[in-house]
mmCIF entry with sequence, helices, sheets and N, C-alpha, C, O atoms, coordinates in Angstrom:
data_MODEL
# 
_entry.id   MODEL 
# 
_entity.id                         1 
_entity.type                       polymer 
_entity.pdbx_number_of_molecules   1 
# 
_entity_poly.entity_id                      1 
_entity_poly.type                           'polypeptide(L)' 
_entity_poly.nstd_linkage                   no 
_entity_poly.nstd_monomer                   no 
_entity_poly.pdbx_seq_one_letter_code       MTCPICRKPSHAEYRPFCSRRCAEVDLGRWLTGAYAIPTDEGEDDEAERPPRPTED 
_entity_poly.pdbx_seq_one_letter_code_can   MTCPICRKPSHAEYRPFCSRRCAEVDLGRWLTGAYAIPTDEGEDDEAERPPRPTED 
_entity_poly.pdbx_strand_id                 A 
# 
loop_
_entity_poly_seq.entity_id 
_entity_poly_seq.num 
_entity_poly_seq.mon_id 
_entity_poly_seq.hetero 
1 1  MET n 
1 2  THR n 
1 3  CYS n 
1 4  PRO n 
1 5  ILE n 
1 6  CYS n 
1 7  ARG n 
1 8  LYS n 
1 9  PRO n 
1 10 SER n 
1 11 HIS n 
1 12 ALA n 
1 13 GLU n 
1 14 TYR n 
1 15 ARG n 
1 16 PRO n 
1 17 PHE n 
1 18 CYS n 
1 19 SER n 
1 20 ARG n 
1 21 ARG n 
1 22 CYS n 
1 23 ALA n 
1 24 GLU n 
1 25 VAL n 
1 26 ASP n 
1 27 LEU n 
1 28 GLY n 
1 29 ARG n 
1 30 TRP n 
1 31 LEU n 
1 32 THR n 
1 33 GLY n 
1 34 ALA n 
1 35 TYR n 
1 36 ALA n 
1 37 ILE n 
1 38 PRO n 
1 39 THR n 
1 40 ASP n 
1 41 GLU n 
1 42 GLY n 
1 43 GLU n 
1 44 ASP n 
1 45 ASP n 
1 46 GLU n 
1 47 ALA n 
1 48 GLU n 
1 49 ARG n 
1 50 PRO n 
1 51 PRO n 
1 52 ARG n 
1 53 PRO n 
1 54 THR n 
1 55 GLU n 
1 56 ASP n 
# 
_struct_asym.id          A 
_struct_asym.entity_id   1 
# 
loop_
_struct_conf.conf_type_id 
_struct_conf.id 
_struct_conf.pdbx_PDB_helix_id 
_struct_conf.beg_label_comp_id 
_struct_conf.beg_label_asym_id 
_struct_conf.beg_label_seq_id 
_struct_conf.pdbx_beg_PDB_ins_code 
_struct_conf.end_label_comp_id 
_struct_conf.end_label_asym_id 
_struct_conf.end_label_seq_id 
_struct_conf.pdbx_end_PDB_ins_code 
_struct_conf.beg_auth_comp_id 
_struct_conf.beg_auth_asym_id 
_struct_conf.beg_auth_seq_id 
_struct_conf.end_auth_comp_id 
_struct_conf.end_auth_asym_id 
_struct_conf.end_auth_seq_id 
_struct_conf.pdbx_PDB_helix_class 
_struct_conf.details 
_struct_conf.pdbx_PDB_helix_length 
HELX_P HELX_P1 AA1 ALA A 12 ? TYR A 14 ? ALA A 12 TYR A 14 5 ? 3  
HELX_P HELX_P2 AA2 ARG A 20 ? LEU A 31 ? ARG A 20 LEU A 31 1 ? 12 
HELX_P HELX_P3 AA3 ASP A 45 ? GLU A 48 ? ASP A 45 GLU A 48 1 ? 4  
# 
_struct_conf_type.id          HELX_P 
_struct_conf_type.criteria    ? 
_struct_conf_type.reference   ? 
# 
loop_
_atom_site.group_PDB 
_atom_site.id 
_atom_site.type_symbol 
_atom_site.label_atom_id 
_atom_site.label_alt_id 
_atom_site.label_comp_id 
_atom_site.label_asym_id 
_atom_site.label_entity_id 
_atom_site.label_seq_id 
_atom_site.pdbx_PDB_ins_code 
_atom_site.Cartn_x 
_atom_site.Cartn_y 
_atom_site.Cartn_z 
_atom_site.occupancy 
_atom_site.B_iso_or_equiv 
_atom_site.pdbx_formal_charge 
_atom_site.auth_seq_id 
_atom_site.auth_comp_id 
_atom_site.auth_asym_id 
_atom_site.auth_atom_id 
_atom_site.pdbx_PDB_model_num 
ATOM 1   N N  . MET A 1 1  ? 43.233 10.069  -2.922  1.00 0.00 ? 1  MET A N  1 
ATOM 2   C CA . MET A 1 1  ? 42.469 8.856   -2.901  1.00 0.00 ? 1  MET A CA 1 
ATOM 3   C C  . MET A 1 1  ? 42.100 8.463   -4.364  1.00 0.00 ? 1  MET A C  1 
ATOM 4   O O  . MET A 1 1  ? 41.764 9.334   -5.167  1.00 0.00 ? 1  MET A O  1 
ATOM 5   N N  . THR A 1 2  ? 42.161 7.206   -4.688  1.00 0.00 ? 2  THR A N  1 
ATOM 6   C CA . THR A 1 2  ? 41.804 6.785   -6.000  1.00 0.00 ? 2  THR A CA 1 
ATOM 7   C C  . THR A 1 2  ? 40.449 6.109   -6.030  1.00 0.00 ? 2  THR A C  1 
ATOM 8   O O  . THR A 1 2  ? 40.010 5.567   -5.016  1.00 0.00 ? 2  THR A O  1 
ATOM 9   N N  . CYS A 1 3  ? 39.777 6.128   -7.166  1.00 0.00 ? 3  CYS A N  1 
ATOM 10  C CA . CYS A 1 3  ? 38.506 5.504   -7.301  1.00 0.00 ? 3  CYS A CA 1 
ATOM 11  C C  . CYS A 1 3  ? 38.638 4.013   -7.178  1.00 0.00 ? 3  CYS A C  1 
ATOM 12  O O  . CYS A 1 3  ? 39.497 3.434   -7.842  1.00 0.00 ? 3  CYS A O  1 
ATOM 13  N N  . PRO A 1 4  ? 37.842 3.359   -6.370  1.00 0.00 ? 4  PRO A N  1 
ATOM 14  C CA . PRO A 1 4  ? 37.994 1.865   -6.230  1.00 0.00 ? 4  PRO A CA 1 
ATOM 15  C C  . PRO A 1 4  ? 37.516 1.065   -7.523  1.00 0.00 ? 4  PRO A C  1 
ATOM 16  O O  . PRO A 1 4  ? 37.790 -0.129  -7.647  1.00 0.00 ? 4  PRO A O  1 
ATOM 17  N N  . ILE A 1 5  ? 36.844 1.718   -8.411  1.00 0.00 ? 5  ILE A N  1 
ATOM 18  C CA . ILE A 1 5  ? 36.381 1.055   -9.611  1.00 0.00 ? 5  ILE A CA 1 
ATOM 19  C C  . ILE A 1 5  ? 37.416 1.172   -10.728 1.00 0.00 ? 5  ILE A C  1 
ATOM 20  O O  . ILE A 1 5  ? 37.822 0.161   -11.300 1.00 0.00 ? 5  ILE A O  1 
ATOM 21  N N  . CYS A 1 6  ? 37.859 2.430   -11.053 1.00 0.00 ? 6  CYS A N  1 
ATOM 22  C CA . CYS A 1 6  ? 38.742 2.573   -12.212 1.00 0.00 ? 6  CYS A CA 1 
ATOM 23  C C  . CYS A 1 6  ? 40.107 3.078   -11.851 1.00 0.00 ? 6  CYS A C  1 
ATOM 24  O O  . CYS A 1 6  ? 40.942 3.188   -12.748 1.00 0.00 ? 6  CYS A O  1 
ATOM 25  N N  . ARG A 1 7  ? 40.410 3.397   -10.598 1.00 0.00 ? 7  ARG A N  1 
ATOM 26  C CA . ARG A 1 7  ? 41.656 3.832   -10.166 1.00 0.00 ? 7  ARG A CA 1 
ATOM 27  C C  . ARG A 1 7  ? 42.086 5.228   -10.568 1.00 0.00 ? 7  ARG A C  1 
ATOM 28  O O  . ARG A 1 7  ? 43.255 5.579   -10.412 1.00 0.00 ? 7  ARG A O  1 
ATOM 29  N N  . LYS A 1 8  ? 41.159 6.038   -11.087 1.00 0.00 ? 8  LYS A N  1 
ATOM 30  C CA . LYS A 1 8  ? 41.410 7.478   -11.368 1.00 0.00 ? 8  LYS A CA 1 
ATOM 31  C C  . LYS A 1 8  ? 41.327 8.195   -10.101 1.00 0.00 ? 8  LYS A C  1 
ATOM 32  O O  . LYS A 1 8  ? 40.805 7.655   -9.126  1.00 0.00 ? 8  LYS A O  1 
ATOM 33  N N  . PRO A 1 9  ? 41.835 9.443   -10.046 1.00 0.00 ? 9  PRO A N  1 
ATOM 34  C CA . PRO A 1 9  ? 41.716 10.244  -8.798  1.00 0.00 ? 9  PRO A CA 1 
ATOM 35  C C  . PRO A 1 9  ? 40.232 10.460  -8.491  1.00 0.00 ? 9  PRO A C  1 
ATOM 36  O O  . PRO A 1 9  ? 39.427 10.653  -9.403  1.00 0.00 ? 9  PRO A O  1 
ATOM 37  N N  . SER A 1 10 ? 39.888 10.428  -7.257  1.00 0.00 ? 10 SER A N  1 
ATOM 38  C CA . SER A 1 10 ? 38.508 10.614  -6.829  1.00 0.00 ? 10 SER A CA 1 
ATOM 39  C C  . SER A 1 10 ? 38.096 12.103  -6.977  1.00 0.00 ? 10 SER A C  1 
ATOM 40  O O  . SER A 1 10 ? 38.936 13.001  -7.023  1.00 0.00 ? 10 SER A O  1 
ATOM 41  N N  . HIS A 1 11 ? 36.815 12.310  -7.046  1.00 0.00 ? 11 HIS A N  1 
ATOM 42  C CA . HIS A 1 11 ? 36.293 13.649  -7.193  1.00 0.00 ? 11 HIS A CA 1 
ATOM 43  C C  . HIS A 1 11 ? 35.448 13.924  -5.892  1.00 0.00 ? 11 HIS A C  1 
ATOM 44  O O  . HIS A 1 11 ? 34.735 13.035  -5.428  1.00 0.00 ? 11 HIS A O  1 
ATOM 45  N N  . ALA A 1 12 ? 35.537 15.135  -5.328  1.00 0.00 ? 12 ALA A N  1 
ATOM 46  C CA . ALA A 1 12 ? 34.913 15.401  -4.039  1.00 0.00 ? 12 ALA A CA 1 
ATOM 47  C C  . ALA A 1 12 ? 33.446 15.145  -4.068  1.00 0.00 ? 12 ALA A C  1 
ATOM 48  O O  . ALA A 1 12 ? 32.878 14.639  -3.100  1.00 0.00 ? 12 ALA A O  1 
ATOM 49  N N  . GLU A 1 13 ? 32.800 15.495  -5.194  1.00 0.00 ? 13 GLU A N  1 
ATOM 50  C CA . GLU A 1 13 ? 31.336 15.317  -5.267  1.00 0.00 ? 13 GLU A CA 1 
ATOM 51  C C  . GLU A 1 13 ? 30.902 13.859  -5.206  1.00 0.00 ? 13 GLU A C  1 
ATOM 52  O O  . GLU A 1 13 ? 29.809 13.563  -4.723  1.00 0.00 ? 13 GLU A O  1 
ATOM 53  N N  . TYR A 1 14 ? 31.741 12.944  -5.688  1.00 0.00 ? 14 TYR A N  1 
ATOM 54  C CA . TYR A 1 14 ? 31.364 11.516  -5.729  1.00 0.00 ? 14 TYR A CA 1 
ATOM 55  C C  . TYR A 1 14 ? 32.249 10.653  -4.848  1.00 0.00 ? 14 TYR A C  1 
ATOM 56  O O  . TYR A 1 14 ? 32.228 9.429   -4.977  1.00 0.00 ? 14 TYR A O  1 
ATOM 57  N N  . ARG A 1 15 ? 33.026 11.254  -3.955  1.00 0.00 ? 15 ARG A N  1 
ATOM 58  C CA . ARG A 1 15 ? 33.970 10.503  -3.130  1.00 0.00 ? 15 ARG A CA 1 
ATOM 59  C C  . ARG A 1 15 ? 33.429 9.273   -2.551  1.00 0.00 ? 15 ARG A C  1 
ATOM 60  O O  . ARG A 1 15 ? 32.329 9.355   -2.005  1.00 0.00 ? 15 ARG A O  1 
ATOM 61  N N  . PRO A 1 16 ? 34.044 8.127   -2.584  1.00 0.00 ? 16 PRO A N  1 
ATOM 62  C CA . PRO A 1 16 ? 35.388 7.882   -2.968  1.00 0.00 ? 16 PRO A CA 1 
ATOM 63  C C  . PRO A 1 16 ? 35.577 7.563   -4.480  1.00 0.00 ? 16 PRO A C  1 
ATOM 64  O O  . PRO A 1 16 ? 36.630 7.083   -4.901  1.00 0.00 ? 16 PRO A O  1 
ATOM 65  N N  . PHE A 1 17 ? 34.525 7.847   -5.270  1.00 0.00 ? 17 PHE A N  1 
ATOM 66  C CA . PHE A 1 17 ? 34.532 7.539   -6.675  1.00 0.00 ? 17 PHE A CA 1 
ATOM 67  C C  . PHE A 1 17 ? 35.008 8.707   -7.542  1.00 0.00 ? 17 PHE A C  1 
ATOM 68  O O  . PHE A 1 17 ? 35.040 9.826   -7.029  1.00 0.00 ? 17 PHE A O  1 
ATOM 69  N N  . CYS A 1 18 ? 35.357 8.546   -8.733  1.00 0.00 ? 18 CYS A N  1 
ATOM 70  C CA . CYS A 1 18 ? 35.748 9.664   -9.610  1.00 0.00 ? 18 CYS A CA 1 
ATOM 71  C C  . CYS A 1 18 ? 34.554 10.269  -10.359 1.00 0.00 ? 18 CYS A C  1 
ATOM 72  O O  . CYS A 1 18 ? 34.618 11.413  -10.808 1.00 0.00 ? 18 CYS A O  1 
ATOM 73  N N  . SER A 1 19 ? 33.473 9.505   -10.491 1.00 0.00 ? 19 SER A N  1 
ATOM 74  C CA . SER A 1 19 ? 32.324 9.989   -11.230 1.00 0.00 ? 19 SER A CA 1 
ATOM 75  C C  . SER A 1 19 ? 31.047 9.271   -10.812 1.00 0.00 ? 19 SER A C  1 
ATOM 76  O O  . SER A 1 19 ? 31.069 8.287   -10.073 1.00 0.00 ? 19 SER A O  1 
ATOM 77  N N  . ARG A 1 20 ? 29.980 9.778   -11.291 1.00 0.00 ? 20 ARG A N  1 
ATOM 78  C CA . ARG A 1 20 ? 28.635 9.201   -11.002 1.00 0.00 ? 20 ARG A CA 1 
ATOM 79  C C  . ARG A 1 20 ? 28.561 7.791   -11.591 1.00 0.00 ? 20 ARG A C  1 
ATOM 80  O O  . ARG A 1 20 ? 27.971 6.873   -11.021 1.00 0.00 ? 20 ARG A O  1 
ATOM 81  N N  . ARG A 1 21 ? 29.193 7.670   -12.770 1.00 0.00 ? 21 ARG A N  1 
ATOM 82  C CA . ARG A 1 21 ? 29.166 6.319   -13.391 1.00 0.00 ? 21 ARG A CA 1 
ATOM 83  C C  . ARG A 1 21 ? 29.850 5.251   -12.519 1.00 0.00 ? 21 ARG A C  1 
ATOM 84  O O  . ARG A 1 21 ? 29.300 4.165   -12.337 1.00 0.00 ? 21 ARG A O  1 
ATOM 85  N N  . CYS A 1 22 ? 31.010 5.542   -11.993 1.00 0.00 ? 22 CYS A N  1 
ATOM 86  C CA . CYS A 1 22 ? 31.714 4.606   -11.091 1.00 0.00 ? 22 CYS A CA 1 
ATOM 87  C C  . CYS A 1 22 ? 30.811 4.329   -9.819  1.00 0.00 ? 22 CYS A C  1 
ATOM 88  O O  . CYS A 1 22 ? 30.674 3.190   -9.373  1.00 0.00 ? 22 CYS A O  1 
ATOM 89  N N  . ALA A 1 23 ? 30.235 5.386   -9.291  1.00 0.00 ? 23 ALA A N  1 
ATOM 90  C CA . ALA A 1 23 ? 29.411 5.182   -8.119  1.00 0.00 ? 23 ALA A CA 1 
ATOM 91  C C  . ALA A 1 23 ? 28.254 4.197   -8.395  1.00 0.00 ? 23 ALA A C  1 
ATOM 92  O O  . ALA A 1 23 ? 27.920 3.339   -7.578  1.00 0.00 ? 23 ALA A O  1 
ATOM 93  N N  . GLU A 1 24 ? 27.652 4.374   -9.618  1.00 0.00 ? 24 GLU A N  1 
ATOM 94  C CA . GLU A 1 24 ? 26.518 3.545   -10.053 1.00 0.00 ? 24 GLU A CA 1 
ATOM 95  C C  . GLU A 1 24 ? 26.992 2.062   -10.320 1.00 0.00 ? 24 GLU A C  1 
ATOM 96  O O  . GLU A 1 24 ? 26.294 1.086   -10.049 1.00 0.00 ? 24 GLU A O  1 
ATOM 97  N N  . VAL A 1 25 ? 28.201 1.999   -10.859 1.00 0.00 ? 25 VAL A N  1 
ATOM 98  C CA . VAL A 1 25 ? 28.726 0.629   -11.057 1.00 0.00 ? 25 VAL A CA 1 
ATOM 99  C C  . VAL A 1 25 ? 28.860 -0.099  -9.768  1.00 0.00 ? 25 VAL A C  1 
ATOM 100 O O  . VAL A 1 25 ? 28.529 -1.281  -9.678  1.00 0.00 ? 25 VAL A O  1 
ATOM 101 N N  . ASP A 1 26 ? 29.354 0.599   -8.735  1.00 0.00 ? 26 ASP A N  1 
ATOM 102 C CA . ASP A 1 26 ? 29.542 0.034   -7.414  1.00 0.00 ? 26 ASP A CA 1 
ATOM 103 C C  . ASP A 1 26 ? 28.221 -0.316  -6.800  1.00 0.00 ? 26 ASP A C  1 
ATOM 104 O O  . ASP A 1 26 ? 28.078 -1.391  -6.217  1.00 0.00 ? 26 ASP A O  1 
ATOM 105 N N  . LEU A 1 27 ? 27.268 0.542   -6.911  1.00 0.00 ? 27 LEU A N  1 
ATOM 106 C CA . LEU A 1 27 ? 25.898 0.255   -6.405  1.00 0.00 ? 27 LEU A CA 1 
ATOM 107 C C  . LEU A 1 27 ? 25.334 -0.928  -7.075  1.00 0.00 ? 27 LEU A C  1 
ATOM 108 O O  . LEU A 1 27 ? 24.722 -1.757  -6.402  1.00 0.00 ? 27 LEU A O  1 
ATOM 109 N N  . GLY A 1 28 ? 25.490 -1.078  -8.366  1.00 0.00 ? 28 GLY A N  1 
ATOM 110 C CA . GLY A 1 28 ? 24.980 -2.226  -9.119  1.00 0.00 ? 28 GLY A CA 1 
ATOM 111 C C  . GLY A 1 28 ? 25.571 -3.517  -8.626  1.00 0.00 ? 28 GLY A C  1 
ATOM 112 O O  . GLY A 1 28 ? 24.885 -4.533  -8.512  1.00 0.00 ? 28 GLY A O  1 
ATOM 113 N N  . ARG A 1 29 ? 26.860 -3.466  -8.334  1.00 0.00 ? 29 ARG A N  1 
ATOM 114 C CA . ARG A 1 29 ? 27.498 -4.688  -7.823  1.00 0.00 ? 29 ARG A CA 1 
ATOM 115 C C  . ARG A 1 29 ? 26.936 -5.100  -6.450  1.00 0.00 ? 29 ARG A C  1 
ATOM 116 O O  . ARG A 1 29 ? 26.801 -6.293  -6.179  1.00 0.00 ? 29 ARG A O  1 
ATOM 117 N N  . TRP A 1 30 ? 26.610 -4.136  -5.592  1.00 0.00 ? 30 TRP A N  1 
ATOM 118 C CA . TRP A 1 30 ? 26.045 -4.443  -4.333  1.00 0.00 ? 30 TRP A CA 1 
ATOM 119 C C  . TRP A 1 30 ? 24.629 -5.047  -4.518  1.00 0.00 ? 30 TRP A C  1 
ATOM 120 O O  . TRP A 1 30 ? 24.255 -6.034  -3.885  1.00 0.00 ? 30 TRP A O  1 
ATOM 121 N N  . LEU A 1 31 ? 23.856 -4.384  -5.440  1.00 0.00 ? 31 LEU A N  1 
ATOM 122 C CA . LEU A 1 31 ? 22.451 -4.855  -5.646  1.00 0.00 ? 31 LEU A CA 1 
ATOM 123 C C  . LEU A 1 31 ? 22.334 -6.249  -6.273  1.00 0.00 ? 31 LEU A C  1 
ATOM 124 O O  . LEU A 1 31 ? 21.374 -6.985  -6.046  1.00 0.00 ? 31 LEU A O  1 
ATOM 125 N N  . THR A 1 32 ? 23.377 -6.581  -7.086  1.00 0.00 ? 32 THR A N  1 
ATOM 126 C CA . THR A 1 32 ? 23.265 -7.878  -7.807  1.00 0.00 ? 32 THR A CA 1 
ATOM 127 C C  . THR A 1 32 ? 23.963 -8.936  -6.969  1.00 0.00 ? 32 THR A C  1 
ATOM 128 O O  . THR A 1 32 ? 23.962 -10.097 -7.378  1.00 0.00 ? 32 THR A O  1 
ATOM 129 N N  . GLY A 1 33 ? 24.544 -8.626  -5.852  1.00 0.00 ? 33 GLY A N  1 
ATOM 130 C CA . GLY A 1 33 ? 25.179 -9.650  -4.984  1.00 0.00 ? 33 GLY A CA 1 
ATOM 131 C C  . GLY A 1 33 ? 26.641 -9.974  -5.395  1.00 0.00 ? 33 GLY A C  1 
ATOM 132 O O  . GLY A 1 33 ? 27.203 -10.975 -4.951  1.00 0.00 ? 33 GLY A O  1 
ATOM 133 N N  . ALA A 1 34 ? 27.220 -9.150  -6.213  1.00 0.00 ? 34 ALA A N  1 
ATOM 134 C CA . ALA A 1 34 ? 28.613 -9.360  -6.601  1.00 0.00 ? 34 ALA A CA 1 
ATOM 135 C C  . ALA A 1 34 ? 29.515 -9.111  -5.380  1.00 0.00 ? 34 ALA A C  1 
ATOM 136 O O  . ALA A 1 34 ? 30.575 -9.721  -5.239  1.00 0.00 ? 34 ALA A O  1 
ATOM 137 N N  . TYR A 1 35 ? 29.069 -8.203  -4.508  1.00 0.00 ? 35 TYR A N  1 
ATOM 138 C CA . TYR A 1 35 ? 29.768 -7.979  -3.257  1.00 0.00 ? 35 TYR A CA 1 
ATOM 139 C C  . TYR A 1 35 ? 28.939 -8.670  -2.167  1.00 0.00 ? 35 TYR A C  1 
ATOM 140 O O  . TYR A 1 35 ? 27.710 -8.643  -2.229  1.00 0.00 ? 35 TYR A O  1 
ATOM 141 N N  . ALA A 1 36 ? 29.567 -9.268  -1.205  1.00 0.00 ? 36 ALA A N  1 
ATOM 142 C CA . ALA A 1 36 ? 28.826 -9.828  -0.096  1.00 0.00 ? 36 ALA A CA 1 
ATOM 143 C C  . ALA A 1 36 ? 29.662 -9.791  1.155   1.00 0.00 ? 36 ALA A C  1 
ATOM 144 O O  . ALA A 1 36 ? 30.877 -9.985  1.117   1.00 0.00 ? 36 ALA A O  1 
ATOM 145 N N  . ILE A 1 37 ? 28.988 -9.535  2.281   1.00 0.00 ? 37 ILE A N  1 
ATOM 146 C CA . ILE A 1 37 ? 29.649 -9.498  3.506   1.00 0.00 ? 37 ILE A CA 1 
ATOM 147 C C  . ILE A 1 37 ? 29.671 -10.885 4.110   1.00 0.00 ? 37 ILE A C  1 
ATOM 148 O O  . ILE A 1 37 ? 28.604 -11.468 4.302   1.00 0.00 ? 37 ILE A O  1 
ATOM 149 N N  . PRO A 1 38 ? 30.804 -11.434 4.415   1.00 0.00 ? 38 PRO A N  1 
ATOM 150 C CA . PRO A 1 38 ? 30.879 -12.824 4.920   1.00 0.00 ? 38 PRO A CA 1 
ATOM 151 C C  . PRO A 1 38 ? 30.320 -12.944 6.344   1.00 0.00 ? 38 PRO A C  1 
ATOM 152 O O  . PRO A 1 38 ? 30.480 -12.050 7.174   1.00 0.00 ? 38 PRO A O  1 
ATOM 153 N N  . THR A 1 39 ? 29.680 -14.048 6.587   1.00 0.00 ? 39 THR A N  1 
ATOM 154 C CA . THR A 1 39 ? 29.153 -14.288 7.946   1.00 0.00 ? 39 THR A CA 1 
ATOM 155 C C  . THR A 1 39 ? 29.663 -15.658 8.418   1.00 0.00 ? 39 THR A C  1 
ATOM 156 O O  . THR A 1 39 ? 30.190 -16.441 7.627   1.00 0.00 ? 39 THR A O  1 
ATOM 157 N N  . ASP A 1 40 ? 29.501 -15.928 9.697   1.00 0.00 ? 40 ASP A N  1 
ATOM 158 C CA . ASP A 1 40 ? 29.847 -17.224 10.243  1.00 0.00 ? 40 ASP A CA 1 
ATOM 159 C C  . ASP A 1 40 ? 28.708 -18.185 10.097  1.00 0.00 ? 40 ASP A C  1 
ATOM 160 O O  . ASP A 1 40 ? 28.887 -19.389 10.282  1.00 0.00 ? 40 ASP A O  1 
ATOM 161 N N  . GLU A 1 41 ? 27.512 -17.676 9.763   1.00 0.00 ? 41 GLU A N  1 
ATOM 162 C CA . GLU A 1 41 ? 26.361 -18.562 9.613   1.00 0.00 ? 41 GLU A CA 1 
ATOM 163 C C  . GLU A 1 41 ? 26.425 -19.287 8.286   1.00 0.00 ? 41 GLU A C  1 
ATOM 164 O O  . GLU A 1 41 ? 26.799 -18.696 7.273   1.00 0.00 ? 41 GLU A O  1 
ATOM 165 N N  . GLY A 1 42 ? 26.078 -20.513 8.278   1.00 0.00 ? 42 GLY A N  1 
ATOM 166 C CA . GLY A 1 42 ? 25.919 -21.303 7.067   1.00 0.00 ? 42 GLY A CA 1 
ATOM 167 C C  . GLY A 1 42 ? 24.485 -21.286 6.601   1.00 0.00 ? 42 GLY A C  1 
ATOM 168 O O  . GLY A 1 42 ? 23.616 -20.818 7.337   1.00 0.00 ? 42 GLY A O  1 
ATOM 169 N N  . GLU A 1 43 ? 24.205 -21.767 5.432   1.00 0.00 ? 43 GLU A N  1 
ATOM 170 C CA . GLU A 1 43 ? 22.863 -21.771 4.938   1.00 0.00 ? 43 GLU A CA 1 
ATOM 171 C C  . GLU A 1 43 ? 22.017 -22.651 5.718   1.00 0.00 ? 43 GLU A C  1 
ATOM 172 O O  . GLU A 1 43 ? 20.812 -22.408 5.787   1.00 0.00 ? 43 GLU A O  1 
ATOM 173 N N  . ASP A 1 44 ? 22.579 -23.759 6.378   1.00 0.00 ? 44 ASP A N  1 
ATOM 174 C CA . ASP A 1 44 ? 21.743 -24.686 7.122   1.00 0.00 ? 44 ASP A CA 1 
ATOM 175 C C  . ASP A 1 44 ? 21.358 -24.108 8.461   1.00 0.00 ? 44 ASP A C  1 
ATOM 176 O O  . ASP A 1 44 ? 20.457 -24.636 9.112   1.00 0.00 ? 44 ASP A O  1 
ATOM 177 N N  . ASP A 1 45 ? 22.003 -23.041 8.900   1.00 0.00 ? 45 ASP A N  1 
ATOM 178 C CA . ASP A 1 45 ? 21.719 -22.456 10.205  1.00 0.00 ? 45 ASP A CA 1 
ATOM 179 C C  . ASP A 1 45 ? 20.270 -21.984 10.248  1.00 0.00 ? 45 ASP A C  1 
ATOM 180 O O  . ASP A 1 45 ? 19.651 -22.043 11.310  1.00 0.00 ? 45 ASP A O  1 
ATOM 181 N N  . GLU A 1 46 ? 19.712 -21.525 9.147   1.00 0.00 ? 46 GLU A N  1 
ATOM 182 C CA . GLU A 1 46 ? 18.380 -21.007 9.156   1.00 0.00 ? 46 GLU A CA 1 
ATOM 183 C C  . GLU A 1 46 ? 17.380 -22.114 9.492   1.00 0.00 ? 46 GLU A C  1 
ATOM 184 O O  . GLU A 1 46 ? 16.395 -21.860 10.185  1.00 0.00 ? 46 GLU A O  1 
ATOM 185 N N  . ALA A 1 47 ? 17.617 -23.337 9.014   1.00 0.00 ? 47 ALA A N  1 
ATOM 186 C CA . ALA A 1 47 ? 16.714 -24.491 9.216   1.00 0.00 ? 47 ALA A CA 1 
ATOM 187 C C  . ALA A 1 47 ? 16.782 -24.909 10.683  1.00 0.00 ? 47 ALA A C  1 
ATOM 188 O O  . ALA A 1 47 ? 15.801 -25.455 11.189  1.00 0.00 ? 47 ALA A O  1 
ATOM 189 N N  . GLU A 1 48 ? 17.873 -24.686 11.382  1.00 0.00 ? 48 GLU A N  1 
ATOM 190 C CA . GLU A 1 48 ? 17.993 -25.087 12.741  1.00 0.00 ? 48 GLU A CA 1 
ATOM 191 C C  . GLU A 1 48 ? 17.393 -24.193 13.783  1.00 0.00 ? 48 GLU A C  1 
ATOM 192 O O  . GLU A 1 48 ? 17.245 -24.589 14.939  1.00 0.00 ? 48 GLU A O  1 
ATOM 193 N N  . ARG A 1 49 ? 17.036 -22.961 13.380  1.00 0.00 ? 49 ARG A N  1 
ATOM 194 C CA . ARG A 1 49 ? 16.364 -22.038 14.232  1.00 0.00 ? 49 ARG A CA 1 
ATOM 195 C C  . ARG A 1 49 ? 14.986 -22.402 14.524  1.00 0.00 ? 49 ARG A C  1 
ATOM 196 O O  . ARG A 1 49 ? 14.267 -22.907 13.662  1.00 0.00 ? 49 ARG A O  1 
ATOM 197 N N  . PRO A 1 50 ? 14.564 -22.146 15.796  1.00 0.00 ? 50 PRO A N  1 
ATOM 198 C CA . PRO A 1 50 ? 13.114 -22.404 16.094  1.00 0.00 ? 50 PRO A CA 1 
ATOM 199 C C  . PRO A 1 50 ? 12.244 -21.412 15.333  1.00 0.00 ? 50 PRO A C  1 
ATOM 200 O O  . PRO A 1 50 ? 12.677 -20.307 15.005  1.00 0.00 ? 50 PRO A O  1 
ATOM 201 N N  . PRO A 1 51 ? 11.003 -21.827 15.057  1.00 0.00 ? 51 PRO A N  1 
ATOM 202 C CA . PRO A 1 51 ? 10.089 -20.931 14.352  1.00 0.00 ? 51 PRO A CA 1 
ATOM 203 C C  . PRO A 1 51 ? 9.801  -19.705 15.170  1.00 0.00 ? 51 PRO A C  1 
ATOM 204 O O  . PRO A 1 51 ? 9.819  -19.763 16.399  1.00 0.00 ? 51 PRO A O  1 
ATOM 205 N N  . ARG A 1 52 ? 9.532  -18.577 14.506  1.00 0.00 ? 52 ARG A N  1 
ATOM 206 C CA . ARG A 1 52 ? 9.217  -17.366 15.227  1.00 0.00 ? 52 ARG A CA 1 
ATOM 207 C C  . ARG A 1 52 ? 7.748  -17.461 15.648  1.00 0.00 ? 52 ARG A C  1 
ATOM 208 O O  . ARG A 1 52 ? 6.903  -18.002 14.934  1.00 0.00 ? 52 ARG A O  1 
ATOM 209 N N  . PRO A 1 53 ? 7.468  -16.891 16.885  1.00 0.00 ? 53 PRO A N  1 
ATOM 210 C CA . PRO A 1 53 ? 6.124  -16.903 17.390  1.00 0.00 ? 53 PRO A CA 1 
ATOM 211 C C  . PRO A 1 53 ? 5.271  -16.064 16.435  1.00 0.00 ? 53 PRO A C  1 
ATOM 212 O O  . PRO A 1 53 ? 5.725  -15.063 15.880  1.00 0.00 ? 53 PRO A O  1 
ATOM 213 N N  . THR A 1 54 ? 4.008  -16.509 16.259  1.00 0.00 ? 54 THR A N  1 
ATOM 214 C CA . THR A 1 54 ? 3.095  -15.693 15.422  1.00 0.00 ? 54 THR A CA 1 
ATOM 215 C C  . THR A 1 54 ? 2.148  -14.871 16.330  1.00 0.00 ? 54 THR A C  1 
ATOM 216 O O  . THR A 1 54 ? 1.821  -15.251 17.454  1.00 0.00 ? 54 THR A O  1 
ATOM 217 N N  . GLU A 1 55 ? 1.739  -13.736 15.769  1.00 0.00 ? 55 GLU A N  1 
ATOM 218 C CA . GLU A 1 55 ? 0.830  -12.897 16.564  1.00 0.00 ? 55 GLU A CA 1 
ATOM 219 C C  . GLU A 1 55 ? -0.602 -13.303 16.204  1.00 0.00 ? 55 GLU A C  1 
ATOM 220 O O  . GLU A 1 55 ? -0.925 -13.544 15.041  1.00 0.00 ? 55 GLU A O  1 
ATOM 221 N N  . ASP A 1 56 ? -1.462 -13.371 17.250  1.00 0.00 ? 56 ASP A N  1 
ATOM 222 C CA . ASP A 1 56 ? -2.832 -13.708 17.089  1.00 0.00 ? 56 ASP A CA 1 
ATOM 223 C C  . ASP A 1 56 ? -3.704 -12.508 16.939  1.00 0.00 ? 56 ASP A C  1 
ATOM 224 O O  . ASP A 1 56 ? -4.919 -12.643 16.792  1.00 0.00 ? 56 ASP A O  1 
# 
């Protein structure tokens, strides 16, 4: 298996990455929104939802 960041062979300790650095690069991409999971919902779908009930 190769590292998805730099394409070097992966290391068992950091699998699927080759090093801690590549693992942290990947985490940083997720945290900054560089990676995104596509959805069928559009941004306008949030406005069309009924308001959530509030607790008294």
